[in-house]
N, C-alpha and C positions, 0 to 999 in steps of 0.2 A: 197206805204207806204213810209213815209219820213225817212230819215237817222236817226233822233233822235229816232223815234219809234222802228226801227230795232235794234238800239243799246240797248234800254231799254229792249226789249224782249230777246235779247241775254244775257244781264246781269242777268235778272230774271231766265232764264234757267240755266245759270252757277251757280247761287246761289242755286237753287233747287238740281242740280246734286251734288254740293259740300256738301249739307246737308244730302243727301241720304246715308243710311248705305251701306257699301261695300257688294256686292253680293258674297256669299261664292263660292269659286272655287272648282269644283269637276272634276277630270280627271279619265277616265275609260279606261281599257284595256280588250279586249275581245278575244285575241289570233287569230284574223282574219289575222294577218300578218304572221303567221306561216304556212308553207306548211303542208297540211294534211299528216300524216304519219311520221312527224318529231319526233324522239325519243330522250329522255333525261334520264340520269342516275345520280347517286349521284355525286355531285361536278359540274355538268353542270349548266349553267346560261342562263337566257333569259332576254334581255333588254325589259322591258315592257313600255318604254317611260316615265312613271311616277315613276318607281321603278326598282329595280333589283331583279329578282326571282332566288334563288339558291336552287337546289334540294338537300335535306339532308336525312339521314337515318330516317326511321320510328322506333319508339321505343315502347316497351311494358314493363312496370315496369322499365323504364330507360335503357333497353337493346336493342340494334339494332336488328331488325327483317327483314328477307327477303333475305339478301345477294344478290345473282345474279338475283333474280326476281324483284328487285326494279327497276321500270321504270315509265316514263311518256311519253305519246304520244298524239300529236294533232290529234283529231278524228273528223270526219264529223258527229257528233251526237249532240243532244240537251237534254241530260238527266238532266243536271243541270238547265235547263230552259232558257238559253240564246240562241242566234243565233249560229249556227255552224260556225266554229269548236269550240270545247272545249278541255280542257286538261284532259285526262283520266290517273289515277294514280293507281299504285299497290304498296303497302307497301312502301310509300314514304311520306316525309314531304317537304313542300315548305316554304322557308324563304323569306319574302317580305320586302325589305328595301327601303322605299321611297327615292327619290332623295333629297327631303327636308322633315323634320318631318311634320306630319299631325295630325289632331285632330280627324278624323273619317275615317272609311273605311267600305266598304260593299262588300261581295263576294257572288256569287251564288254557291251552293254546292249540291252534291248528294252523298249519302253514301249507299253502297250496304248492303242489309239486308241478313243475313246468313240464311241457311235453317231452323235453330232453332228459327228465329225471332229476333236475336240480331245483334250487330254490332261489328266490330273490335274496339279495343281501339283507341281513338282519341288523337292526340298530339296538344297542344296549347302552344304558347310562345308569350309574349308581353314584349318588352324592356328588354329581357334577363331573365324574370321570366317564368318558365315552369310549365306545368300542364298536366296530363293525365286524360281523362274522358271516360265514356262508349260510348259516341256518340257525334257528332257535336252539336246536340240540347242540350246536357247536359251543355253546356257553358252558357246557358241563365241565365242572372242575376249575373254571376260570375265576380269578379274583379281580374285583373291580370296585373301586370306591370304598374299600374297607369291608367288603362282603364277598362271599363265595357262592357260586351258582351250582345247582344240582338239577339235572334234567332227566326225564324219562319219556321217550317218544317211541311211537310205533307207527306202522303204516297199515291201518285196518282196511283201507280200500285204496284203489289206484290213484286217487286224486289228492289226498290230504295226509300230511305227517302230523299226528295228533299226540298230545301228551301234556305233561306238567313241567313247569319251571319253578324251582324253589330258590330262594335267596336267603342266606343267613349272614348276619353281621359277625365279624370277628369278636371274640370275647371282649366285653367292655365297650364295643362300638354300637352304632345305631344306623338305621337306614332312614334318611331324611327325604330322599327322592329316588325314584326308579323310573326308567323309561325303557320301552320296548317298541320296536317298529318293524314292519316288513312290507313286502310288496302286496301280497294278497293273503289275508290271514283272518283268524277269528280269536276272540278273547272272551272268557267267561270265568266266573267264580274267583274273584280276587280276594284272597284271605291274608290279613295282616295280623301280626301278634307280637307280644313281648317275650 
């Protein structure tokens, strides 16, 4: 192939690349870097590479619940649907602050079903705006802090309500912080993106 033709092909490829839309960047964290058995309490943090996770009190009607029993532990289980390990939590809320603001996020969750078939109150926060709901799935279609929730949950066995929760910022908006909490629940595969 002559030099002129090589240059022409290189120029054409550069033009196509420049005209292509940018690929959205998504970064995920799955807790695989934490030793199984690692325990966390209110005020502790985890560097999730794409964000900082801070463990906060779980609330019911705005009041902290649980006291000394609030904890999180990296467990070799896969109740939330991701690969082990996952984070198991009891009466705890996690606050996720991306290193840079994002426009979307997705997490795998599992919420324990009580013997009467209900759930503990769920805590939600987006960009400082807070809400309590009857379950993680109750957030579906809700708008909070300039973002909208989308959920998909099922009950694959008698003890856990399992699914995904997605959050998307309104056009032109950003997600600068997100919190979710529950009574007895699991968290895995947090994915953040633009």
